[in-house]
GULONU-849419 format. One record per residue (C-alpha): residue in one letter; residue number from 0; x, y, z. Coordinates in pm, 1 decimal, always signed. Last residue first. Layout:
GULONU-849419
<vexba><r>a</r><k>NUM</k><x>X</x><y>Y</y><z>Z</z></vexba>
...
This chain:
GULONU-849419
<vexba><r>n</r><k>181</k><x>+5333.2</x><y>+1339.9</y><z>+4071.0</z></vexba>
<vexba><r>g</r><k>180</k><x>+5307.3</x><y>+1592.9</y><z>+3738.7</z></vexba>
<vexba><r>h</r><k>179</k><x>+5422.5</x><y>+1510.7</y><z>+3427.1</z></vexba>
<vexba><r>a</r><k>178</k><x>+5716.5</x><y>+1797.8</y><z>+3292.4</z></vexba>
<vexba><r>y</r><k>177</k><x>+5711.9</x><y>+2116.7</y><z>+3183.9</z></vexba>
<vexba><r>f</r><k>176</k><x>+5968.9</x><y>+2339.6</y><z>+3150.1</z></vexba>
<vexba><r>s</r><k>175</k><x>+5918.8</x><y>+2720.1</y><z>+3116.3</z></vexba>
<vexba><r>v</r><k>174</k><x>+6164.8</x><y>+2938.1</y><z>+2852.5</z></vexba>
<vexba><r>t</r><k>173</k><x>+6046.4</x><y>+3314.1</y><z>+2839.2</z></vexba>
<vexba><r>t</r><k>172</k><x>+6174.6</x><y>+3511.7</y><z>+2515.6</z></vexba>
<vexba><r>d</r><k>171</k><x>+6150.2</x><y>+3900.8</y><z>+2541.2</z></vexba>
<vexba><r>g</r><k>170</k><x>+6493.3</x><y>+3925.0</y><z>+2689.7</z></vexba>
<vexba><r>k</r><k>169</k><x>+6596.7</x><y>+3624.2</y><z>+2909.4</z></vexba>
<vexba><r>k</r><k>168</k><x>+6279.7</x><y>+3426.3</y><z>+3076.4</z></vexba>
<vexba><r>k</r><k>167</k><x>+6310.7</x><y>+3188.2</y><z>+3274.9</z></vexba>
<vexba><r>s</r><k>166</k><x>+6084.8</x><y>+2920.4</y><z>+3365.5</z></vexba>
<vexba><r>r</r><k>165</k><x>+6099.1</x><y>+2576.3</y><z>+3558.2</z></vexba>
<vexba><r>v</r><k>164</k><x>+5926.6</x><y>+2255.8</y><z>+3717.7</z></vexba>
<vexba><r>l</r><k>163</k><x>+5591.2</x><y>+2378.6</y><z>+3559.1</z></vexba>
<vexba><r>s</r><k>162</k><x>+5323.2</x><y>+2075.1</y><z>+3593.9</z></vexba>
<vexba><r>l</r><k>161</k><x>+5183.9</x><y>+1892.0</y><z>+3372.2</z></vexba>
<vexba><r>a</r><k>160</k><x>+4926.0</x><y>+1662.0</y><z>+3427.0</z></vexba>
<vexba><r>s</r><k>159</k><x>+4667.1</x><y>+1855.6</y><z>+3698.6</z></vexba>
<vexba><r>n</r><k>158</k><x>+4618.9</x><y>+2134.6</y><z>+3396.2</z></vexba>
<vexba><r>d</r><k>157</k><x>+4593.4</x><y>+2473.0</y><z>+3430.5</z></vexba>
<vexba><r>f</r><k>156</k><x>+4788.1</x><y>+2649.3</y><z>+3183.6</z></vexba>
<vexba><r>d</r><k>155</k><x>+4798.4</x><y>+3025.3</y><z>+3158.7</z></vexba>
<vexba><r>i</r><k>154</k><x>+5120.4</x><y>+3075.0</y><z>+3012.6</z></vexba>
<vexba><r>a</r><k>153</k><x>+5300.8</x><y>+3441.7</y><z>+3126.3</z></vexba>
<vexba><r>d</r><k>152</k><x>+5460.5</x><y>+3640.9</y><z>+2767.2</z></vexba>
<vexba><r>r</r><k>151</k><x>+5666.4</x><y>+3584.3</y><z>+2487.9</z></vexba>
<vexba><r>h</r><k>150</k><x>+5703.1</x><y>+3241.9</y><z>+2448.6</z></vexba>
<vexba><r>e</r><k>149</k><x>+5958.6</x><y>+2918.2</y><z>+2445.0</z></vexba>
<vexba><r>v</r><k>148</k><x>+5816.5</x><y>+2623.6</y><z>+2551.0</z></vexba>
<vexba><r>t</r><k>147</k><x>+6079.3</x><y>+2281.8</y><z>+2678.9</z></vexba>
<vexba><r>l</r><k>146</k><x>+5846.9</x><y>+1951.8</y><z>+2783.1</z></vexba>
<vexba><r>l</r><k>145</k><x>+6053.3</x><y>+1688.1</y><z>+2950.8</z></vexba>
<vexba><r>g</r><k>144</k><x>+6013.7</x><y>+1334.6</y><z>+3008.9</z></vexba>
<vexba><r>d</r><k>143</k><x>+6017.7</x><y>+1107.9</y><z>+3296.9</z></vexba>
<vexba><r>k</r><k>142</k><x>+5652.7</x><y>+955.5</y><z>+3208.7</z></vexba>
<vexba><r>k</r><k>141</k><x>+5684.0</x><y>+1017.2</y><z>+2792.2</z></vexba>
<vexba><r>l</r><k>140</k><x>+5550.8</x><y>+1288.5</y><z>+2659.3</z></vexba>
<vexba><r>l</r><k>139</k><x>+5344.0</x><y>+1248.7</y><z>+2359.9</z></vexba>
<vexba><r>q</r><k>138</k><x>+5043.6</x><y>+1169.4</y><z>+2573.1</z></vexba>
<vexba><r>f</r><k>137</k><x>+4839.9</x><y>+1272.4</y><z>+2221.7</z></vexba>
<vexba><r>m</r><k>136</k><x>+4594.7</x><y>+1428.4</y><z>+2545.9</z></vexba>
<vexba><r>n</r><k>135</k><x>+4913.9</x><y>+1590.7</y><z>+2689.1</z></vexba>
<vexba><r>v</r><k>134</k><x>+5076.7</x><y>+1672.0</y><z>+2410.4</z></vexba>
<vexba><r>w</r><k>133</k><x>+4800.9</x><y>+1893.0</y><z>+2264.4</z></vexba>
<vexba><r>e</r><k>132</k><x>+4731.3</x><y>+2087.8</y><z>+2558.8</z></vexba>
<vexba><r>m</r><k>131</k><x>+5074.7</x><y>+2208.7</y><z>+2607.5</z></vexba>
<vexba><r>t</r><k>130</k><x>+5061.8</x><y>+2270.9</y><z>+2192.9</z></vexba>
<vexba><r>k</r><k>129</k><x>+4762.6</x><y>+2423.3</y><z>+2295.0</z></vexba>
<vexba><r>v</r><k>128</k><x>+4872.7</x><y>+2663.8</y><z>+2522.3</z></vexba>
<vexba><r>a</r><k>127</k><x>+5212.4</x><y>+2787.8</y><z>+2350.7</z></vexba>
<vexba><r>l</r><k>126</k><x>+4971.9</x><y>+2821.2</y><z>+2044.9</z></vexba>
<vexba><r>n</r><k>125</k><x>+4820.7</x><y>+3093.6</y><z>+2110.3</z></vexba>
<vexba><r>s</r><k>124</k><x>+4920.6</x><y>+3338.4</y><z>+1866.3</z></vexba>
<vexba><r>d</r><k>123</k><x>+5222.6</x><y>+3613.8</y><z>+1861.4</z></vexba>
<vexba><r>y</r><k>122</k><x>+5501.2</x><y>+3412.1</y><z>+1977.6</z></vexba>
<vexba><r>p</r><k>121</k><x>+5531.6</x><y>+3183.6</y><z>+1743.6</z></vexba>
<vexba><r>p</r><k>120</k><x>+5558.6</x><y>+2821.7</y><z>+1856.4</z></vexba>
<vexba><r>d</r><k>119</k><x>+5853.8</x><y>+2704.5</y><z>+1927.4</z></vexba>
<vexba><r>a</r><k>118</k><x>+5782.9</x><y>+2378.8</y><z>+2139.4</z></vexba>
<vexba><r>f</r><k>117</k><x>+6100.1</x><y>+2131.1</y><z>+2219.1</z></vexba>
<vexba><r>i</r><k>116</k><x>+5964.2</x><y>+1823.6</y><z>+2336.4</z></vexba>
<vexba><r>f</r><k>115</k><x>+6219.5</x><y>+1589.2</y><z>+2523.4</z></vexba>
<vexba><r>d</r><k>114</k><x>+6170.5</x><y>+1166.9</y><z>+2587.7</z></vexba>
<vexba><r>f</r><k>113</k><x>+5934.8</x><y>+1118.8</y><z>+2369.3</z></vexba>
<vexba><r>t</r><k>112</k><x>+5649.1</x><y>+899.5</y><z>+2286.9</z></vexba>
<vexba><r>e</r><k>111</k><x>+5493.6</x><y>+791.1</y><z>+1965.7</z></vexba>
<vexba><r>n</r><k>110</k><x>+5142.1</x><y>+588.3</y><z>+2010.8</z></vexba>
<vexba><r>r</r><k>109</k><x>+5110.7</x><y>+604.4</y><z>+1547.7</z></vexba>
<vexba><r>r</r><k>108</k><x>+4752.6</x><y>+739.1</y><z>+1638.0</z></vexba>
<vexba><r>g</r><k>107</k><x>+4990.6</x><y>+1001.2</y><z>+1895.6</z></vexba>
<vexba><r>l</r><k>106</k><x>+5273.1</x><y>+1111.5</y><z>+1637.0</z></vexba>
<vexba><r>i</r><k>105</k><x>+4976.8</x><y>+1172.1</y><z>+1388.3</z></vexba>
<vexba><r>k</r><k>104</k><x>+4762.2</x><y>+1405.2</y><z>+1597.9</z></vexba>
<vexba><r>v</r><k>103</k><x>+5070.2</x><y>+1563.3</y><z>+1641.5</z></vexba>
<vexba><r>a</r><k>102</k><x>+5130.1</x><y>+1647.4</y><z>+1318.3</z></vexba>
<vexba><r>r</r><k>101</k><x>+4800.0</x><y>+1774.4</y><z>+1233.8</z></vexba>
<vexba><r>d</r><k>100</k><x>+4827.2</x><y>+2020.3</y><z>+1537.8</z></vexba>
<vexba><r>a</r><k>99</k><x>+5183.5</x><y>+2112.1</y><z>+1443.4</z></vexba>
<vexba><r>p</r><k>98</k><x>+5071.3</x><y>+2225.9</y><z>+1097.5</z></vexba>
<vexba><r>a</r><k>97</k><x>+5247.5</x><y>+1998.9</y><z>+849.1</z></vexba>
<vexba><r>v</r><k>96</k><x>+5555.3</x><y>+1892.5</y><z>+717.0</z></vexba>
<vexba><r>v</r><k>95</k><x>+5685.8</x><y>+1579.5</y><z>+903.3</z></vexba>
<vexba><r>v</r><k>94</k><x>+6038.6</x><y>+1579.4</y><z>+896.4</z></vexba>
<vexba><r>e</r><k>93</k><x>+6186.3</x><y>+1235.1</y><z>+1060.1</z></vexba>
<vexba><r>a</r><k>92</k><x>+6549.5</x><y>+1201.1</y><z>+1161.3</z></vexba>
<vexba><r>l</r><k>91</k><x>+6822.5</x><y>+971.6</y><z>+1269.2</z></vexba>
<vexba><r>s</r><k>90</k><x>+6979.9</x><y>+872.6</y><z>+867.9</z></vexba>
<vexba><r>e</r><k>89</k><x>+6914.8</x><y>+1265.8</y><z>+796.2</z></vexba>
<vexba><r>f</r><k>88</k><x>+7206.6</x><y>+1333.3</y><z>+1061.0</z></vexba>
<vexba><r>k</r><k>87</k><x>+7533.3</x><y>+1389.4</y><z>+830.5</z></vexba>
<vexba><r>c</r><k>86</k><x>+7547.0</x><y>+1749.4</y><z>+1024.5</z></vexba>
<vexba><r>k</r><k>85</k><x>+7576.4</x><y>+1894.3</y><z>+682.1</z></vexba>
<vexba><r>k</r><k>84</k><x>+7254.4</x><y>+1655.6</y><z>+547.9</z></vexba>
<vexba><r>l</r><k>83</k><x>+7047.8</x><y>+1747.4</y><z>+847.0</z></vexba>
<vexba><r>n</r><k>82</k><x>+7119.2</x><y>+2115.3</y><z>+857.2</z></vexba>
<vexba><r>q</r><k>81</k><x>+7037.8</x><y>+2078.3</y><z>+450.0</z></vexba>
<vexba><r>i</r><k>80</k><x>+6711.4</x><y>+1904.0</y><z>+545.4</z></vexba>
<vexba><r>l</r><k>79</k><x>+6679.5</x><y>+2183.6</y><z>+814.9</z></vexba>
<vexba><r>v</r><k>78</k><x>+6709.0</x><y>+2442.5</y><z>+497.6</z></vexba>
<vexba><r>k</r><k>77</k><x>+6413.0</x><y>+2306.0</y><z>+299.3</z></vexba>
<vexba><r>c</r><k>76</k><x>+6193.1</x><y>+2266.6</y><z>+600.6</z></vexba>
<vexba><r>a</r><k>75</k><x>+6196.1</x><y>+2645.3</y><z>+648.8</z></vexba>
<vexba><r>d</r><k>74</k><x>+6058.3</x><y>+2678.1</y><z>+302.7</z></vexba>
<vexba><r>r</r><k>73</k><x>+5769.2</x><y>+2417.4</y><z>+302.3</z></vexba>
<vexba><r>s</r><k>72</k><x>+5679.4</x><y>+2570.7</y><z>+614.4</z></vexba>
<vexba><r>s</r><k>71</k><x>+5444.2</x><y>+2334.2</y><z>+829.2</z></vexba>
<vexba><r>e</r><k>70</k><x>+5750.5</x><y>+2267.6</y><z>+1057.4</z></vexba>
<vexba><r>v</r><k>69</k><x>+5774.9</x><y>+1901.7</y><z>+1278.4</z></vexba>
<vexba><r>f</r><k>68</k><x>+6095.1</x><y>+1775.7</y><z>+1342.3</z></vexba>
<vexba><r>v</r><k>67</k><x>+6134.0</x><y>+1453.0</y><z>+1469.2</z></vexba>
<vexba><r>a</r><k>66</k><x>+6458.1</x><y>+1338.9</y><z>+1642.9</z></vexba>
<vexba><r>k</r><k>65</k><x>+6595.7</x><y>+1005.5</y><z>+1696.9</z></vexba>
<vexba><r>a</r><k>64</k><x>+6914.8</x><y>+861.9</y><z>+1920.5</z></vexba>
<vexba><r>a</r><k>63</k><x>+6982.1</x><y>+1181.4</y><z>+2081.9</z></vexba>
<vexba><r>g</r><k>62</k><x>+7428.9</x><y>+1190.4</y><z>+2138.2</z></vexba>
<vexba><r>r</r><k>61</k><x>+7474.5</x><y>+1477.5</y><z>+2238.7</z></vexba>
<vexba><r>s</r><k>60</k><x>+7446.2</x><y>+1624.3</y><z>+1842.8</z></vexba>
<vexba><r>l</r><k>59</k><x>+7135.9</x><y>+1479.7</y><z>+1822.9</z></vexba>
<vexba><r>a</r><k>58</k><x>+7003.4</x><y>+1716.4</y><z>+2107.6</z></vexba>
<vexba><r>e</r><k>57</k><x>+7111.1</x><y>+1991.5</y><z>+1893.6</z></vexba>
<vexba><r>i</r><k>56</k><x>+6970.8</x><y>+1908.0</y><z>+1532.3</z></vexba>
<vexba><r>g</r><k>55</k><x>+6666.7</x><y>+1856.4</y><z>+1754.9</z></vexba>
<vexba><r>l</r><k>54</k><x>+6715.2</x><y>+2217.0</y><z>+1863.7</z></vexba>
<vexba><r>s</r><k>53</k><x>+6811.1</x><y>+2393.9</y><z>+1579.3</z></vexba>
<vexba><r>g</r><k>52</k><x>+6613.4</x><y>+2275.0</y><z>+1371.2</z></vexba>
<vexba><r>t</r><k>51</k><x>+6563.4</x><y>+2517.8</y><z>+1065.6</z></vexba>
<vexba><r>g</r><k>50</k><x>+6211.3</x><y>+2550.9</y><z>+1185.3</z></vexba>
<vexba><r>a</r><k>49</k><x>+6113.4</x><y>+2316.8</y><z>+1399.7</z></vexba>
<vexba><r>f</r><k>48</k><x>+5737.7</x><y>+2468.4</y><z>+1532.9</z></vexba>
<vexba><r>l</r><k>47</k><x>+5745.3</x><y>+2104.8</y><z>+1758.2</z></vexba>
<vexba><r>d</r><k>46</k><x>+6139.8</x><y>+1959.6</y><z>+1780.5</z></vexba>
<vexba><r>l</r><k>45</k><x>+6042.0</x><y>+1596.4</y><z>+1917.9</z></vexba>
<vexba><r>v</r><k>44</k><x>+6321.5</x><y>+1418.5</y><z>+2061.3</z></vexba>
<vexba><r>v</r><k>43</k><x>+6404.8</x><y>+1030.1</y><z>+2123.0</z></vexba>
<vexba><r>c</r><k>42</k><x>+6662.3</x><y>+977.3</y><z>+2417.0</z></vexba>
<vexba><r>g</r><k>41</k><x>+6975.8</x><y>+743.0</y><z>+2359.1</z></vexba>
<vexba><r>e</r><k>40</k><x>+7236.2</x><y>+978.0</y><z>+2528.5</z></vexba>
<vexba><r>f</r><k>39</k><x>+7069.3</x><y>+1281.3</y><z>+2599.2</z></vexba>
<vexba><r>s</r><k>38</k><x>+7282.2</x><y>+1380.1</y><z>+2885.9</z></vexba>
<vexba><r>s</r><k>37</k><x>+7313.0</x><y>+1633.1</y><z>+3143.3</z></vexba>
<vexba><r>a</r><k>36</k><x>+6957.0</x><y>+1696.4</y><z>+3069.3</z></vexba>
<vexba><r>a</r><k>35</k><x>+6673.4</x><y>+2010.0</y><z>+2997.2</z></vexba>
<vexba><r>v</r><k>34</k><x>+6809.3</x><y>+2295.0</y><z>+3193.4</z></vexba>
<vexba><r>n</r><k>33</k><x>+7194.0</x><y>+2288.4</y><z>+3054.0</z></vexba>
<vexba><r>f</r><k>32</k><x>+7015.6</x><y>+2234.3</y><z>+2749.3</z></vexba>
<vexba><r>i</r><k>31</k><x>+6749.4</x><y>+2481.4</y><z>+2768.4</z></vexba>
<vexba><r>f</r><k>30</k><x>+7044.5</x><y>+2686.6</y><z>+2931.3</z></vexba>
<vexba><r>e</r><k>29</k><x>+7230.2</x><y>+2656.5</y><z>+2615.0</z></vexba>
<vexba><r>k</r><k>28</k><x>+6953.4</x><y>+2742.2</y><z>+2335.7</z></vexba>
<vexba><r>t</r><k>27</k><x>+6852.9</x><y>+3025.6</y><z>+2498.3</z></vexba>
<vexba><r>s</r><k>26</k><x>+7227.7</x><y>+3189.9</y><z>+2455.7</z></vexba>
<vexba><r>d</r><k>25</k><x>+7251.8</x><y>+3019.4</y><z>+2104.0</z></vexba>
<vexba><r>t</r><k>24</k><x>+6973.9</x><y>+3240.1</y><z>+2009.5</z></vexba>
<vexba><r>t</r><k>23</k><x>+6598.6</x><y>+3056.4</y><z>+1887.6</z></vexba>
<vexba><r>p</r><k>22</k><x>+6569.9</x><y>+3116.1</y><z>+1542.7</z></vexba>
<vexba><r>r</r><k>21</k><x>+6230.6</x><y>+3305.3</y><z>+1420.9</z></vexba>
<vexba><r>t</r><k>20</k><x>+6114.9</x><y>+3158.5</y><z>+1125.9</z></vexba>
<vexba><r>a</r><k>19</k><x>+5846.1</x><y>+3446.4</y><z>+960.4</z></vexba>
<vexba><r>s</r><k>18</k><x>+6091.3</x><y>+3687.6</y><z>+885.1</z></vexba>
<vexba><r>s</r><k>17</k><x>+6209.4</x><y>+3469.0</y><z>+606.7</z></vexba>
<vexba><r>k</r><k>16</k><x>+6574.6</x><y>+3412.8</y><z>+483.9</z></vexba>
<vexba><r>t</r><k>15</k><x>+6614.9</x><y>+3052.2</y><z>+642.7</z></vexba>
<vexba><r>v</r><k>14</k><x>+6909.7</x><y>+2981.0</y><z>+874.0</z></vexba>
<vexba><r>f</r><k>13</k><x>+7173.9</x><y>+2745.1</y><z>+781.4</z></vexba>
<vexba><r>l</r><k>12</k><x>+7372.8</x><y>+2640.4</y><z>+1073.0</z></vexba>
<vexba><r>r</r><k>11</k><x>+7767.0</x><y>+2619.8</y><z>+1125.2</z></vexba>
<vexba><r>f</r><k>10</k><x>+7938.2</x><y>+2381.1</y><z>+1233.0</z></vexba>
<vexba><r>g</r><k>9</k><x>+8085.4</x><y>+2391.6</y><z>+1630.4</z></vexba>
<vexba><r>r</r><k>8</k><x>+8004.0</x><y>+2100.3</y><z>+1787.1</z></vexba>
<vexba><r>r</r><k>7</k><x>+7885.0</x><y>+1813.4</y><z>+1530.1</z></vexba>
<vexba><r>i</r><k>6</k><x>+7955.1</x><y>+1568.3</y><z>+1768.6</z></vexba>
<vexba><r>g</r><k>5</k><x>+7836.6</x><y>+1769.0</y><z>+2127.1</z></vexba>
<vexba><r>a</r><k>4</k><x>+7787.7</x><y>+2114.9</y><z>+2183.3</z></vexba>
<vexba><r>i</r><k>3</k><x>+7703.4</x><y>+2412.4</y><z>+2073.1</z></vexba>
<vexba><r>v</r><k>2</k><x>+7543.6</x><y>+2359.2</y><z>+1677.9</z></vexba>
<vexba><r>r</r><k>1</k><x>+7605.6</x><y>+2728.4</y><z>+1542.9</z></vexba>
<vexba><r>m</r><k>0</k><x>+7330.8</x><y>+3006.0</y><z>+1417.0</z></vexba>
């Protein structure tokens, strides 16, 4: 796993030895960032279910001003912190060690909003839909923001606040992009 673009392009990231963390492949990450934006300069990003931090670190490498990483696994957080240190992004990052539902409540209470939210919940859960509900409930996505959700199966998400912008399936991974409806 590596950083694919920006000021840390080519940096190899540490990975966990645990099979509980499923890293985003380089090709999926490249697709996400090609669709997400041509520029991350000055953006604030949220990396939910961050694992080792690959998506948030990629955004920082491409010019994001700040990244908040949410991960409940202490082992994954140790590796995430190693990756932030290796890339020299500690001062641009906040790591929240908590389940996603608790973390989004904290962020909502702090009135934090994000230009980009990356969510890669465990596939064998209903957390993809729950994540979209939480993002909407706590108003975490800026009006011109983009929520990216990696998931296995089709998502039945009926909400007038967020609309599907684009979806692409590659192997057993589907990446769906949501934005605020008009």
